[in-house]
C-alpha positions, 0 to 999 in steps of 0.5 A: 492482465491488460497491463501484464499484456501492455508491459510485455508489448512495450518489452518487446516493442523496445527491445528490452532484454530483461525481465520485467520485474512485477509486484500484484497490489491487492485490494485490502479494503480501500476499494481504490486500486488493487485486485480482490483477494482470492480467485482474482488474484490467483488468476492474476498471478498465474497469467503473469508467471506464465509470461516469459517477459514478467516475473513476479516478484510479489504482493503489496498492499495499502490499507488507506482506510485507515484514514477513515478510522475514528482513533487508535483501536480502529488502526490496529485493527485494520493493521492487523487485518491487512496482515492476516489477509496479506498472509493468506493471500500468500499462502493461497498462492503458495499452495497453487505453485505461484511463489511471492518473494515480497510482501509488502504493506504500508500506511504510516497510520497501520505501521504505528498501529501494526503489531502483527509483522509476520511473513511481511518483509517491506513496510512503506509508511509514507510520512512516517519520518515526518507525521501529521496531525493525522496520526496525532488526531488518533492517538498514535503519536504525540505532538512532539512526535511531528517533526516538520510544521509549516508557518504560514499567515492567512492573508485572506478568507471567504466562505470556503477557504482560507488563503495562506502564503506558504505558496 
């Protein structure tokens, strides 16, 4: 709520006449940032909708825990659990009078593995356009799918690092 208050204060201090659009990040398991689903999400959403300077657009998530997955099936589980959780959050908010027009998820690994897109209306798949060795390691793509590589020469090695000439 402190961030919402800071946005309102900044808006008023800087004479911004337009409503500031806000998206709430939901923690779907990475525990890096975002509000917890359930009462914490509902409380924040209701608070934001009570402020005339802010307009709640929806919710978003990032299931970055997929980067610790051991394989394809783990990614599938993480992605589809995220879908179910975000749908549950949207339904909970809606049943309490808070509408979310945006339900956004994103992680390259989860978008490659996701089969449940129901009620999601935006994906943010990160490096999806290029790929790297992480989805390759998890059997989500083939080597031929990697669209960008960097050729570099190892110029020095010590006990901890290999120094390359690629900047």
